[in-house]
MARLOTI-980152 format. One line per 4 residues: for each residue z negated, x negated, y negated of N, C-alpha, C. Coordinates in steps of 0.2 Angstrom, whole numbers, plus 5000, padded with zeros to 4 digits. Layout:
! residues N
Z,X,Y,Z,X,Y,Z,X,Y ~ ...
***
This chain:
! residues 50
4661,4832,5507,4665,4830,5504,4671,4836,5501 ~ 4673,4839,5503,4675,4846,5499,4671,4847,5493 ~ 4667,4847,5491,4664,4850,5485,4664,4846,5480 ~ 4662,4838,5482,4663,4831,5480,4669,4832,5474
4675,4834,5479,4682,4833,5474,4683,4841,5470 ~ 4680,4844,5473,4681,4850,5469,4679,4846,5463 ~ 4671,4847,5462,4668,4843,5457,4672,4839,5453 ~ 4677,4835,5456,4679,4829,5451,4683,4832,5447
4686,4837,5448,4691,4841,5445,4689,4840,5436 ~ 4684,4843,5438,4681,4846,5432,4677,4842,5426 ~ 4678,4835,5429,4674,4829,5425,4678,4832,5417 ~ 4675,4825,5413,4676,4826,5406,4680,4821,5404
4688,4824,5398,4691,4819,5399,4693,4818,5391 ~ 4695,4812,5388,4696,4810,5381,4702,4812,5378 ~ 4702,4816,5373,4707,4819,5370,4714,4813,5368 ~ 4719,4816,5370,4726,4811,5370,4727,4813,5363
4728,4805,5358,4730,4805,5353,4738,4801,5349 ~ 4740,4806,5345,4745,4802,5344,4748,4804,5337 ~ 4752,4800,5334,4753,4797,5326,4757,4806,5325 ~ 4756,4808,5318,4759,4811,5316,4766,4810,5313
4774,4811,5316,4779,4809,5314,4781,4809,5307 ~ 4777,4814,5303,4779,4815,5296,4774,4814,5290 ~ 4769,4811,5296,4765,4808,5289,4760,4802,5291 ~ 4762,4800,5297,4758,4796,5302,4750,4795,5301
4749,4801,5303,4741,4802,5304,4740,4802,5311 ~ 4733,4804,5312,4733,4802,5320,4731,4811,5319 ~ 4734,4812,5326,4733,4821,5325,4732,4823,5334 ~ 4729,4827,5337,4726,4828,5346,4734,4830,5347
4736,4829,5353,4742,4830,5356,4744,4836,5357 ~ 4748,4841,5355,4752,4848,5353,4747,4851,5351 ~ 4747,4849,5344,4743,4850,5341,4745,4851,5330 ~ 4749,4857,5327,4750,4854,5322,4745,4850,5317
4749,4845,5314,4744,4839,5311,4742,4844,5304 ~ 4735,4844,5303,4732,4847,5299,4733,4845,5292 ~ 4735,4839,5291,4737,4836,5283,4741,4837,5282 ~ 4748,4840,5285,4752,4840,5282,4755,4848,5286
4755,4848,5292,4756,4854,5296,4761,4856,5297 ~ 4765,4848,5299,4772,4848,5303,4771,4848,5311 ~ 4773,4851,5317,4774,4849,5322,4781,4850,5326 ~ 4782,4844,5329,4788,4844,5332,4794,4842,5327
4794,4841,5323,4797,4840,5316,4799,4845,5312 ~ 4796,4849,5313,4795,4857,5307,4790,4859,5307 ~ 4790,4863,5301,4783,4862,5298,4781,4870,5298 ~ 4775,4870,5302,4772,4878,5305,4767,4880,5302
4765,4875,5298,4756,4878,5293,4758,4875,5288 ~ 4757,4883,5282,4757,4878,5277,4751,4875,5272 ~ 4752,4871,5270,4745,4865,5271,4744,4865,5264 ~ 4738,4867,5258,4737,4866,5251,4734,4860,5249
4736,4858,5244,4734,4853,5241,4727,4857,5238 ~ 4720,4851,5240,4715,4853,5238,4711,4849,5231
***
């Protein structure tokens, strides 16, 4: 039983997705938005237009 309990903690979990507050695109939680570069309401990454 102990072995199965330890192995259960290593199971796969899907990424939690959230909406970017600046541009509205879908991003992973706790990650800067790849399309606009904002995280928690401030710009942390400079994104150049392609």
